[in-house]
N, C-alpha and C positions, 0 to 999 in steps of 0.2 A: 342154646342159651348159655352164656358164659357166667360161671359162678366165681366170685372172688371172696377171699378171706380178709376181714378187716379187724384191726385191734379193737377190743371191746370199748376202750375209753374214747374212741372216735365216734361211736354210735350210741352208746348208753350213757347219757349225760349225768345220771344221778348215782354213779358208782362211788363207793367210799374207798379212798385211796390211803389207807393207813396199815401197811403190812406189819408193822411192829405191834400194833394193838390187836389186829384180827388174825395175824399169822399168814396172811396171803393178800396180795393186792386185788383190786377190782371186786370188792364185796358188793353184792346186789342188795338193794334195800327191799322192803316189803313189796312194793309195786314198781318194778323196774320199767323204765321207758326206753323206747327205741326211737332214734331220730332218723328219718328216711332221707337219703341223699337225693332221691329223685324228686320228691315233692316238698320236702322240708317239714312234713307232718310228724307228729309224735303218736306212738302206739304204746299203750300200757299192756304188758303181758304178764303171765303168771308162771312161776317155776314150781310152786307148791302143789298145783293141781294140773297134772299132765292130762292132755286131752288128745283126741284124734287129730292128726295133722291135716290142716286145711290146704296144704300145698299139693299141687298136681303131682301125680305119681312119677312122671319122668323127671321132674325137677327134684323131687324128694330123693330119687335114686342117685342123682348127682350129689346132693347134700350128703347122703349116706356114704358115698365113695370117698368123700373128703373128711368125714368125721371118724376119729379114732375112738372105737367103742370097746377097747380091750378090757376095761374095768367098768361095766355098766352100773354096778352097785354104787360106785363113787362118782359117777358122771351122769348128767342129764342133758336133754336137749329140749328146747322149746321152739316149735315151729309155728309160725303165724304169718299173716298177710298184713302189710301196711294198711291201716284203717282208712287212709285217704286214697292211695293209688293202687292198692292190692299187690304190691311187689312181694314175692316170697322171701322170707327171712328165717334163718335158723340161728339161735343162740345156744352155744355149747357152754356148760358150766360144770364146775366141780361141786360136789355135795360134801359138806363137812358136818358130822354130828358132834357137837361140842359138849352136849349133855344128853342124857337119855331123852329121845324123841324131840330134841331141839337141834335145828339145823341152820347152817349158814351156806349160802350159795355164792360161789366165786366165778365170775364170767371168765371164760377161757378164750372164746373166739366168736366172731359173728360172721356168718356166711350170707351173702346176698347176691342178687343178679347185678351184673355190671351196668352202670348208668349209660 
């Protein structure tokens, strides 16, 4: 299975794009959405509540090989399946604590299977 990396703004339609205000582009809102290129469906996913990855182990291993995890405290991943066609997806994001226990999440990359 071929995995491709996509710019976040191509698949996450509700990103906030104001680097001067937020300090970094691609700020994810409270309930980020992913738009699937395979079926056109939208999937809402969570970055604040990490869960066990629903992605099959061999595909997850491919995602892991492509994901830079040198600073896991400041970086997170959200693995999920498209709610319509079950395509595996990984969103990699940066975690920014801007006040005590208050965080912002900035999308860095989207990995998905090639259409």
